VOFI-630944 format. One line per field, with one value per atom (N, C-alpha, C): atom name; residue number from 1; y, x, z; residue in three letters. Coordinates in steps of 0.1 Angstrom, whole numbers. Layout:
a [CA:...]
k [NUM:...]
c2 [Y:...]
c1 [X:...]
c3 [Z:...]
r [ALA:...]
***
This chain:
a [N:CA:C:N:CA:C:N:CA:C:N:CA:C:N:CA:C:N:CA:C:N:CA:C:N:CA:C:N:CA:C:N:CA:C:N:CA:C:N:CA:C:N:CA:C:N:CA:C:N:CA:C:N:CA:C:N:CA:C:N:CA:C:N:CA:C:N:CA:C:N:CA:C:N:CA:C:N:CA:C:N:CA:C:N:CA:C:N:CA:C:N:CA:C:N:CA:C:N:CA:C:N:CA:C:N:CA:C:N:CA:C:N:CA:C:N:CA:C:N:CA:C:N:CA:C:N:CA:C:N:CA:C:N:CA:C:N:CA:C:N:CA:C:N:CA:C:N:CA:C:N:CA:C:N:CA:C:N:CA:C:N:CA:C:N:CA:C:N:CA:C:N:CA:C:N:CA:C:N:CA:C:N:CA:C:N:CA:C:N:CA:C:N:CA:C:N:CA:C:N:CA:C:N:CA:C:N:CA:C:N:CA:C:N:CA:C:N:CA:C:N:CA:C:N:CA:C:N:CA:C:N:CA:C:N:CA:C:N:CA:C:N:CA:C:N:CA:C:N:CA:C:N:CA:C:N:CA:C:N:CA:C:N:CA:C:N:CA:C:N:CA:C:N:CA:C:N:CA:C:N:CA:C:N:CA:C:N:CA:C:N:CA:C:N:CA:C:N:CA:C:N:CA:C:N:CA:C:N:CA:C:N:CA:C:N:CA:C:N:CA:C:N:CA:C:N:CA:C:N:CA:C:N:CA:C:N:CA:C:N:CA:C:N:CA:C:N:CA:C:N:CA:C:N:CA:C:N:CA:C:N:CA:C:N:CA:C:N:CA:C:N:CA:C:N:CA:C:N:CA:C:N:CA:C:N:CA:C:N:CA:C:N:CA:C:N:CA:C:N:CA:C:N:CA:C:N:CA:C:N:CA:C:N:CA:C:N:CA:C:N:CA:C:N:CA:C:N:CA:C:N:CA:C:N:CA:C:N:CA:C:N:CA:C:N:CA:C:N:CA:C:N:CA:C:N:CA:C:N:CA:C:N:CA:C:N:CA:C:N:CA:C:N:CA:C:N:CA:C:N:CA:C:N:CA:C:N:CA:C:N:CA:C:N:CA:C:N:CA:C:N:CA:C:N:CA:C:N:CA:C:N:CA:C:N:CA:C:N:CA:C:N:CA:C:N:CA:C:N:CA:C:N:CA:C:N:CA:C:N:CA:C:N:CA:C:N:CA:C:N:CA:C:N:CA:C:N:CA:C:N:CA:C:N:CA:C:N:CA:C:N:CA:C:N:CA:C:N:CA:C:N:CA:C:N:CA:C:N:CA:C:N:CA:C:N:CA:C:N:CA:C:N:CA:C:N:CA:C:N:CA:C:N:CA:C:N:CA:C:N:CA:C:N:CA:C:N:CA:C:N:CA:C:N:CA:C:N:CA:C:N:CA:C:N:CA:C:N:CA:C:N:CA:C:N:CA:C:N:CA:C:N:CA:C:N:CA:C:N:CA:C:N:CA:C:N:CA:C:N:CA:C:N:CA:C:N:CA:C:N:CA:C:N:CA:C:N:CA:C:N:CA:C:N:CA:C:N:CA:C:N:CA:C:N:CA:C:N:CA:C:N:CA:C:N:CA:C:N:CA:C:N:CA:C:N:CA:C:N:CA:C:N:CA:C:N:CA:C:N:CA:C:N:CA:C:N:CA:C:N:CA:C:N:CA:C:N:CA:C:N:CA:C:N:CA:C:N:CA:C:N:CA:C:N:CA:C:N:CA:C:N:CA:C:N:CA:C:N:CA:C:N:CA:C:N:CA:C:N:CA:C:N:CA:C:N:CA:C:N:CA:C:N:CA:C:N:CA:C]
k [1:1:1:2:2:2:3:3:3:4:4:4:5:5:5:6:6:6:7:7:7:8:8:8:9:9:9:10:10:10:11:11:11:12:12:12:13:13:13:14:14:14:15:15:15:16:16:16:17:17:17:18:18:18:19:19:19:20:20:20:21:21:21:22:22:22:23:23:23:24:24:24:25:25:25:26:26:26:27:27:27:28:28:28:29:29:29:30:30:30:31:31:31:32:32:32:33:33:33:34:34:34:35:35:35:36:36:36:37:37:37:38:38:38:39:39:39:40:40:40:41:41:41:42:42:42:43:43:43:44:44:44:45:45:45:46:46:46:47:47:47:48:48:48:49:49:49:50:50:50:51:51:51:52:52:52:53:53:53:54:54:54:55:55:55:56:56:56:57:57:57:58:58:58:59:59:59:60:60:60:61:61:61:62:62:62:63:63:63:64:64:64:65:65:65:66:66:66:67:67:67:68:68:68:69:69:69:70:70:70:71:71:71:72:72:72:73:73:73:74:74:74:75:75:75:76:76:76:77:77:77:78:78:78:79:79:79:80:80:80:81:81:81:82:82:82:83:83:83:84:84:84:85:85:85:86:86:86:87:87:87:88:88:88:89:89:89:90:90:90:91:91:91:92:92:92:93:93:93:94:94:94:95:95:95:96:96:96:97:97:97:98:98:98:99:99:99:100:100:100:101:101:101:102:102:102:103:103:103:104:104:104:105:105:105:106:106:106:107:107:107:108:108:108:109:109:109:110:110:110:111:111:111:112:112:112:113:113:113:114:114:114:115:115:115:116:116:116:117:117:117:118:118:118:119:119:119:120:120:120:121:121:121:122:122:122:123:123:123:124:124:124:125:125:125:126:126:126:127:127:127:128:128:128:129:129:129:130:130:130:131:131:131:132:132:132:133:133:133:134:134:134:135:135:135:136:136:136:137:137:137:138:138:138:139:139:139:140:140:140:141:141:141:142:142:142:143:143:143:144:144:144:145:145:145:146:146:146:147:147:147:148:148:148:149:149:149:150:150:150:151:151:151:152:152:152:153:153:153:154:154:154:155:155:155:156:156:156:157:157:157:158:158:158:159:159:159:160:160:160:161:161:161:162:162:162:163:163:163:164:164:164:165:165:165:166:166:166:167:167:167:168:168:168:169:169:169:170:170:170:171:171:171:172:172:172:173:173:173:174:174:174:175:175:175:176:176:176:177:177:177:178:178:178:179:179:179:180:180:180:181:181:181:182:182:182:183:183:183:184:184:184:185:185:185:186:186:186:187:187:187:188:188:188:189:189:189:190:190:190:191:191:191:192:192:192:193:193:193:194:194:194:195:195:195:196:196:196:197:197:197:198:198:198:199:199:199:200:200:200:201:201:201:202:202:202:203:203:203:204:204:204:205:205:205:206:206:206:207:207:207:208:208:208:209:209:209:210:210:210:211:211:211:212:212:212:213:213:213:214:214:214:215:215:215:216:216:216:217:217:217:218:218:218:219:219:219:220:220:220:221:221:221:222:222:222:223:223:223:224:224:224:225:225:225:226:226:226:227:227:227:228:228:228:229:229:229:230:230:230:231:231:231:232:232:232:233:233:233:234:234:234:235:235:235:236:236:236:237:237:237]
c2 [222:235:243:248:256:270:275:289:297:292:299:290:297:290:297:291:296:289:297:291:295:286:288:301:303:316:315:325:327:341:342:355:357:367:369:383:384:396:398:406:407:393:389:376:364:367:356:352:339:333:328:334:329:319:320:310:307:295:291:282:287:279:271:277:270:271:259:258:250:254:246:253:246:251:249:258:256:255:244:243:251:253:260:252:259:252:242:243:234:240:231:236:230:238:234:239:230:234:237:247:251:250:239:236:235:235:234:240:236:241:257:262:277:281:292:297:290:283:275:284:296:305:306:301:300:314:323:336:345:343:350:346:334:329:336:337:344:358:365:379:381:371:372:371:361:359:371:377:388:402:403:416:424:418:425:425:415:414:407:414:408:398:386:377:383:377:381:376:363:356:347:344:335:343:336:343:337:345:340:344:335:337:334:342:340:341:329:329:334:330:333:348:355:369:369:375:376:386:381:390:393:386:389:403:411:425:434:429:438:443:454:459:450:451:443:446:459:463:457:457:451:436:429:415:412:421:419:420:430:432:420:414:402:389:390:379:372:379:372:380:373:378:371:378:372:376:367:371:370:375:376:368:364:356:362:374:381:388:385:390:406:411:426:431:437:442:457:465:478:478:478:474:483:496:505:504:497:497:484:483:471:461:449:438:441:446:450:460:471:481:475:466:460:453:446:439:448:459:469:475:476:482:473:460:452:453:454:455:468:478:491:490:480:478:475:468:463:473:479:487:498:511:522:526:519:522:517:526:522:512:513:503:490:489:476:470:478:473:468:475:470:457:456:443:432:434:424:420:429:427:418:422:414:400:398:384:376:382:375:373:381:379:366:365:353:341:342:331:325:334:329:327:327:324:335:348:359:369:365:374:381:374:379:390:391:401:413:415:426:440:442:455:455:444:443:449:458:463:451:452:441:439:449:448:440:438:430:416:412:398:389:376:366:365:358:356:348:337:329:338:346:355:365:371:380:374:361:354:352:348:346:360:370:384:388:384:388:380:367:359:366:370:377:390:397:410:406:395:391:386:379:375:386:398:409:415:412:417:407:397:387:380:373:367:353:349:336:327:333:326:333:325:331:325:334:330:331:321:321:317:327:325:321:308:303:307:305:309:300:289:280:280:288:288:293:286:290:288:281:279:265:265:252:243:230:220:225:230:235:246:255:267:262:252:247:241:233:227:238:249:260:266:268:274:264:251:241:242:243:244:256:267:279:277:271:268:259:249:240:247:256:264:273:278:287:279:267:258:255:253:250:262:274:286:287:277:277:285:290:298:288:290:282:287:278:283:277:286:282:286:276:278:274:284:282:277:266:261:252:254:245:235:238:228:218:207:197:190:188:181:189:202:210:210:210:211:198:188:175:168:168:161:168:181:188:192:191:196:186:192:183:180:189:187:195:190:197:200:212:215:218:212:213:221:231:239:236:237:236:244:253:262:268:272:280:271:258:249:240:237:227:213:206:192:181:185:175:182:174:179:166:167:155:155:144:143:143:146:146:132:121:108:106:110:109:117:129:139:134:129:125:113:105:94:96:109:112:113:106:106:120:128:141:150:148:157:153:140:135:140:140:145:160:167:182:186:178:181:176:163:156:155:159:158:144:143:130:122:109:100:104]
c1 [-246:-239:-239:-227:-225:-229:-238:-242:-234:-232:-223:-211:-199:-187:-181:-179:-171:-158:-147:-134:-124:-122:-111:-113:-126:-129:-126:-119:-116:-121:-127:-131:-126:-118:-112:-117:-120:-123:-113:-102:-91:-84:-84:-78:-87:-100:-110:-112:-111:-114:-128:-137:-151:-153:-146:-146:-131:-128:-114:-114:-109:-107:-119:-130:-143:-145:-148:-151:-164:-173:-184:-191:-200:-208:-223:-230:-245:-248:-255:-258:-271:-273:-285:-297:-307:-320:-319:-309:-307:-310:-313:-314:-303:-295:-283:-285:-284:-285:-271:-270:-257:-260:-255:-258:-246:-248:-237:-242:-235:-238:-238:-243:-242:-227:-224:-211:-202:-208:-200:-196:-201:-197:-207:-219:-228:-233:-237:-242:-231:-219:-207:-205:-206:-205:-216:-228:-239:-235:-229:-225:-214:-205:-195:-201:-210:-216:-225:-232:-241:-235:-222:-216:-216:-220:-220:-207:-199:-186:-176:-168:-159:-150:-147:-138:-124:-117:-103:-94:-97:-90:-100:-97:-105:-114:-122:-130:-144:-154:-168:-172:-177:-182:-196:-204:-218:-220:-223:-225:-213:-201:-189:-185:-192:-188:-183:-171:-166:-173:-180:-188:-181:-171:-164:-158:-162:-158:-168:-179:-189:-198:-205:-214:-227:-235:-248:-257:-257:-266:-260:-247:-241:-243:-242:-245:-259:-268:-283:-285:-278:-279:-273:-263:-257:-265:-276:-285:-286:-281:-281:-292:-302:-311:-309:-314:-312:-322:-325:-332:-323:-328:-319:-325:-316:-320:-332:-331:-343:-350:-363:-370:-370:-365:-364:-375:-385:-397:-398:-405:-408:-422:-422:-433:-445:-443:-455:-460:-454:-458:-466:-474:-482:-473:-478:-471:-468:-477:-475:-464:-464:-454:-440:-440:-427:-421:-429:-423:-420:-428:-425:-411:-407:-393:-383:-384:-375:-376:-389:-391:-385:-384:-379:-364:-357:-343:-342:-353:-353:-360:-371:-380:-386:-383:-387:-402:-408:-422:-431:-439:-447:-458:-464:-474:-468:-457:-450:-446:-441:-436:-448:-459:-471:-476:-476:-481:-472:-458:-449:-450:-452:-454:-466:-477:-489:-488:-481:-479:-470:-460:-451:-457:-466:-473:-482:-489:-497:-488:-476:-467:-462:-461:-457:-469:-480:-493:-496:-494:-497:-506:-512:-520:-531:-537:-548:-544:-531:-525:-519:-521:-514:-516:-527:-529:-527:-522:-519:-506:-505:-492:-483:-471:-461:-459:-460:-457:-468:-479:-490:-490:-481:-480:-473:-476:-469:-455:-447:-433:-432:-440:-440:-444:-454:-458:-447:-441:-430:-418:-415:-404:-408:-420:-424:-425:-429:-428:-414:-405:-391:-386:-391:-388:-393:-406:-412:-404:-400:-392:-379:-373:-360:-362:-373:-376:-379:-384:-387:-375:-363:-351:-347:-356:-354:-340:-338:-325:-324:-312:-310:-306:-301:-298:-304:-311:-317:-311:-305:-299:-310:-313:-323:-317:-317:-311:-321:-322:-331:-345:-351:-365:-375:-370:-379:-377:-368:-365:-377:-380:-391:-405:-407:-420:-425:-439:-445:-445:-448:-447:-456:-467:-476:-469:-463:-456:-444:-437:-425:-429:-440:-445:-449:-455:-459:-446:-436:-423:-416:-416:-410:-417:-430:-438:-433:-431:-427:-413:-404:-390:-391:-399:-400:-406:-415:-420:-410:-401:-390:-381:-377:-369:-376:-389:-396:-395:-393:-391:-377:-368:-355:-345:-349:-341:-334:-321:-313:-315:-314:-316:-304:-298:-288:-294:-296:-304:-296:-294:-289:-301:-299:-311:-307:-314:-312:-323:-334:-346:-343:-335:-330:-342:-353:-364:-371:-368:-373:-364:-351:-341:-337:-335:-330:-338:-352:-359:-360:-356:-358:-345:-334:-321:-315:-309:-301:-288:-282:-269:-269:-260:-258:-243:-240:-227:-227:-217:-217:-204:-206:-195:-195:-183:-181:-168:-169:-158:-152:-161:-156:-151:-149:-144:-154:-153:-162:-158:-167:-163:-170:-180:-187:-194:-197:-205:-210:-222:-228:-243:-249:-263:-268:-280:-285:-283:-284:-282:-267:-258:-244:-240:-245:-241:-246:-259:-265:-258:-251:-243:-229:-224:-210:-206:-197:-193:-189:-182:-178:-190:-200:-212:-220:-221:-227:-220:-207:-199:-201:-202:-204:-217:-227:-241:-243:-238:-241:-230:-218:-206:-200:-187:-180:-185:-183:-187:-177]
c3 [-329:-331:-318:-315:-303:-305:-295:-295:-286:-274:-264:-261:-260:-257:-245:-234:-223:-223:-224:-226:-215:-206:-195:-188:-184:-177:-162:-157:-143:-139:-127:-122:-108:-105:-92:-87:-74:-67:-57:-60:-50:-49:-36:-34:-34:-38:-38:-53:-55:-69:-69:-76:-77:-88:-99:-109:-113:-116:-119:-131:-142:-154:-159:-160:-163:-178:-184:-198:-200:-209:-213:-225:-231:-242:-240:-247:-248:-263:-267:-281:-284:-297:-302:-298:-292:-289:-278:-269:-258:-245:-235:-221:-213:-207:-199:-185:-176:-162:-156:-148:-142:-127:-121:-107:-98:-85:-75:-62:-52:-38:-37:-27:-24:-24:-31:-31:-42:-51:-61:-72:-74:-84:-96:-94:-105:-110:-101:-104:-110:-104:-110:-124:-127:-141:-150:-145:-152:-155:-144:-146:-156:-157:-167:-181:-183:-196:-201:-191:-194:-194:-191:-192:-179:-168:-155:-148:-151:-145:-155:-162:-172:-166:-173:-167:-165:-155:-152:-163:-166:-177:-184:-196:-204:-214:-222:-232:-232:-236:-238:-252:-259:-273:-275:-281:-284:-299:-305:-319:-327:-322:-328:-327:-318:-315:-300:-298:-285:-277:-266:-258:-244:-241:-228:-229:-219:-218:-224:-230:-235:-223:-225:-214:-215:-204:-204:-216:-220:-232:-244:-246:-258:-258:-247:-246:-250:-245:-248:-264:-270:-284:-292:-285:-292:-290:-283:-282:-269:-258:-245:-236:-231:-222:-208:-197:-184:-174:-165:-153:-141:-129:-118:-106:-97:-86:-78:-76:-70:-81:-83:-95:-94:-105:-106:-114:-108:-115:-111:-120:-117:-110:-97:-89:-91:-94:-96:-110:-119:-133:-135:-145:-148:-154:-154:-160:-175:-182:-196:-197:-189:-190:-186:-177:-174:-186:-194:-205:-216:-217:-228:-226:-213:-211:-218:-218:-225:-240:-245:-259:-265:-257:-262:-266:-261:-265:-280:-285:-299:-308:-303:-311:-302:-306:-299:-301:-311:-314:-303:-297:-285:-289:-300:-304:-306:-313:-315:-302:-293:-280:-272:-272:-265:-271:-284:-290:-286:-287:-283:-269:-260:-245:-243:-249:-247:-252:-263:-268:-258:-253:-243:-230:-225:-213:-215:-226:-229:-230:-235:-237:-224:-213:-200:-191:-197:-190:-180:-183:-175:-182:-193:-201:-194:-184:-177:-167:-165:-155:-162:-174:-181:-175:-169:-163:-147:-142:-128:-124:-113:-109:-105:-110:-108:-93:-85:-70:-63:-69:-63:-68:-76:-81:-72:-73:-64:-69:-61:-65:-78:-79:-91:-103:-102:-113:-116:-106:-109:-116:-112:-119:-134:-137:-151:-158:-151:-157:-161:-152:-155:-168:-169:-181:-193:-192:-204:-208:-198:-201:-208:-203:-209:-223:-226:-239:-249:-243:-251:-259:-254:-262:-273:-275:-286:-285:-273:-272:-279:-283:-287:-276:-265:-253:-241:-232:-221:-208:-200:-187:-176:-169:-159:-145:-136:-123:-112:-109:-99:-100:-112:-114:-107:-102:-95:-79:-75:-60:-52:-42:-33:-38:-49:-55:-50:-50:-46:-58:-57:-68:-80:-78:-89:-96:-89:-95:-103:-97:-104:-117:-118:-130:-140:-136:-145:-151:-143:-147:-157:-154:-163:-177:-177:-189:-198:-191:-198:-204:-196:-201:-214:-213:-225:-237:-235:-246:-252:-243:-248:-257:-253:-261:-275:-274:-287:-296:-291:-300:-305:-302:-307:-299:-287:-278:-268:-267:-258:-243:-234:-220:-211:-204:-194:-180:-172:-160:-147:-139:-125:-117:-110:-103:-91:-80:-68:-68:-74:-74:-85:-81:-90:-97:-89:-95:-106:-107:-118:-130:-128:-139:-145:-136:-141:-152:-151:-161:-175:-176:-188:-195:-187:-192:-203:-213:-223:-217:-209:-203:-189:-181:-168:-166:-161:-157:-142:-135:-120:-116:-108:-102:-87:-82:-68:-64:-55:-51:-64:-73:-85:-96:-94:-105:-110:-123:-129:-125:-118:-113:-121:-129:-137:-148:-159:-171:-178:-182:-190:-189:-192:-192:-177:-175:-161:-154:-162:-156:-152:-161:-158:-145:-145:-135:-121:-121:-108:-102:-110:-105:-102:-105:-104:-89:-84:-70:-65:-74:-70:-68:-76:-75:-62:-59:-47:-35:-35:-24:-22:-33:-32:-26:-29:-24:-10:-8:4:14:10:18:17:20:21:33:31:43:54]
r [MET:MET:MET:SER:SER:SER:LEU:LEU:LEU:LEU:LEU:LEU:ARG:ARG:ARG:VAL:VAL:VAL:GLU:GLU:GLU:SER:SER:SER:VAL:VAL:VAL:SER:SER:SER:LYS:LYS:LYS:ARG:ARG:ARG:PHE:PHE:PHE:GLY:GLY:GLY:GLY:GLY:GLY:ILE:ILE:ILE:THR:THR:THR:ALA:ALA:ALA:ASN:ASN:ASN:GLN:GLN:GLN:ASP:ASP:ASP:VAL:VAL:VAL:SER:SER:SER:PHE:PHE:PHE:GLU:GLU:GLU:VAL:VAL:VAL:GLY:GLY:GLY:ALA:ALA:ALA:GLY:GLY:GLY:LYS:LYS:LYS:ILE:ILE:ILE:VAL:VAL:VAL:GLY:GLY:GLY:LEU:LEU:LEU:ILE:ILE:ILE:GLY:GLY:GLY:PRO:PRO:PRO:ASN:ASN:ASN:GLY:GLY:GLY:ALA:ALA:ALA:GLY:GLY:GLY:LYS:LYS:LYS:THR:THR:THR:THR:THR:THR:MET:MET:MET:PHE:PHE:PHE:ASN:ASN:ASN:CYS:CYS:CYS:ILE:ILE:ILE:ALA:ALA:ALA:GLY:GLY:GLY:TYR:TYR:TYR:ALA:ALA:ALA:PRO:PRO:PRO:PRO:PRO:PRO:THR:THR:THR:THR:THR:THR:GLY:GLY:GLY:GLU:GLU:GLU:ILE:ILE:ILE:TRP:TRP:TRP:MET:MET:MET:ASN:ASN:ASN:ASP:ASP:ASP:ILE:ILE:ILE:LYS:LYS:LYS:VAL:VAL:VAL:SER:SER:SER:GLY:GLY:GLY:MET:MET:MET:SER:SER:SER:PRO:PRO:PRO:GLU:GLU:GLU:GLN:GLN:GLN:CYS:CYS:CYS:ALA:ALA:ALA:ARG:ARG:ARG:ALA:ALA:ALA:GLY:GLY:GLY:ILE:ILE:ILE:GLY:GLY:GLY:ARG:ARG:ARG:THR:THR:THR:PHE:PHE:PHE:GLN:GLN:GLN:VAL:VAL:VAL:ALA:ALA:ALA:ARG:ARG:ARG:THR:THR:THR:PHE:PHE:PHE:THR:THR:THR:SER:SER:SER:MET:MET:MET:THR:THR:THR:ALA:ALA:ALA:LEU:LEU:LEU:GLU:GLU:GLU:ASN:ASN:ASN:VAL:VAL:VAL:MET:MET:MET:VAL:VAL:VAL:GLY:GLY:GLY:ALA:ALA:ALA:PHE:PHE:PHE:LEU:LEU:LEU:ILE:ILE:ILE:ASN:ASN:ASN:LYS:LYS:LYS:ASN:ASN:ASN:VAL:VAL:VAL:GLY:GLY:GLY:ASP:ASP:ASP:ALA:ALA:ALA:ARG:ARG:ARG:GLN:GLN:GLN:SER:SER:SER:ALA:ALA:ALA:ALA:ALA:ALA:ARG:ARG:ARG:LEU:LEU:LEU:LEU:LEU:LEU:SER:SER:SER:PHE:PHE:PHE:VAL:VAL:VAL:ASN:ASN:ASN:LEU:LEU:LEU:GLY:GLY:GLY:GLN:GLN:GLN:PHE:PHE:PHE:ARG:ARG:ARG:ASP:ASP:ASP:LYS:LYS:LYS:PRO:PRO:PRO:ALA:ALA:ALA:GLY:GLY:GLY:SER:SER:SER:MET:MET:MET:THR:THR:THR:ILE:ILE:ILE:SER:SER:SER:GLU:GLU:GLU:GLN:GLN:GLN:ARG:ARG:ARG:ARG:ARG:ARG:LEU:LEU:LEU:ALA:ALA:ALA:VAL:VAL:VAL:ALA:ALA:ALA:ARG:ARG:ARG:ALA:ALA:ALA:LEU:LEU:LEU:ALA:ALA:ALA:VAL:VAL:VAL:LYS:LYS:LYS:PRO:PRO:PRO:ARG:ARG:ARG:LEU:LEU:LEU:LEU:LEU:LEU:LEU:LEU:LEU:MET:MET:MET:ASP:ASP:ASP:GLU:GLU:GLU:VAL:VAL:VAL:MET:MET:MET:ALA:ALA:ALA:GLY:GLY:GLY:LEU:LEU:LEU:ASN:ASN:ASN:PRO:PRO:PRO:THR:THR:THR:GLU:GLU:GLU:VAL:VAL:VAL:ARG:ARG:ARG:GLU:GLU:GLU:THR:THR:THR:VAL:VAL:VAL:ASP:ASP:ASP:VAL:VAL:VAL:VAL:VAL:VAL:LEU:LEU:LEU:LYS:LYS:LYS:ILE:ILE:ILE:ARG:ARG:ARG:GLU:GLU:GLU:GLU:GLU:GLU:GLY:GLY:GLY:ILE:ILE:ILE:SER:SER:SER:CYS:CYS:CYS:LEU:LEU:LEU:ILE:ILE:ILE:VAL:VAL:VAL:GLU:GLU:GLU:HIS:HIS:HIS:VAL:VAL:VAL:LEU:LEU:LEU:GLU:GLU:GLU:GLY:GLY:GLY:ILE:ILE:ILE:MET:MET:MET:PRO:PRO:PRO:ILE:ILE:ILE:ALA:ALA:ALA:ASP:ASP:ASP:ALA:ALA:ALA:ILE:ILE:ILE:VAL:VAL:VAL:VAL:VAL:VAL:LEU:LEU:LEU:ASP:ASP:ASP:TYR:TYR:TYR:GLY:GLY:GLY:LYS:LYS:LYS:LYS:LYS:LYS:ILE:ILE:ILE:ALA:ALA:ALA:GLU:GLU:GLU:GLY:GLY:GLY:SER:SER:SER:PRO:PRO:PRO:GLU:GLU:GLU:GLN:GLN:GLN:VAL:VAL:VAL:SER:SER:SER:ARG:ARG:ARG:ASP:ASP:ASP:PRO:PRO:PRO:LYS:LYS:LYS:VAL:VAL:VAL:ILE:ILE:ILE:ALA:ALA:ALA:ALA:ALA:ALA:TYR:TYR:TYR:LEU:LEU:LEU:GLY:GLY:GLY:ASP:ASP:ASP:GLU:GLU:GLU]
***
């Protein structure tokens, strides 16, 4: 069953086309990787899905609700959570307070928000840091903190933008474990990632963009053997 449908989406900024006629789906409870070289249009596609930049043409549907053109808050209420390429944390606030900010979108009760935040910090293996200022956390910890805050809005789909970038192998494994736990909760994940050794083993499907266009889609095995994908990453002979 399809949870997210991206239908012929194009996004233009003046004379620059960042996405061109891109279509793909994310099934319920699935992990889909969105990969491609730098400048391929991956983050722009995230911005379209999450309400930060409405498509120029095309439509985006979430659980049969048209979300293209909605605001970020409306998209969040429709079930779309997201993290950003650069971890956005409230550096002077504690880890617990950071996650409570997300929880308040769903429930304004402080006690309920605190309880939800504490549970989610444990879920992403940060429970011991609940009272730690976010600004003093490592990059890996801040990335997982951002995931916990996004989960606090109770999404059905979580968009994760390069959550493994710049991490060492141990930190990549920790992040992969969290992603798998998210899928076990029935939450779909659409993940922009350059760390292919992190996303390829766990993805149910991979979508590849290059110069704003979709050049391949399929299982990780199919995509990794596709000549167009190899050329996009390694260059033509």
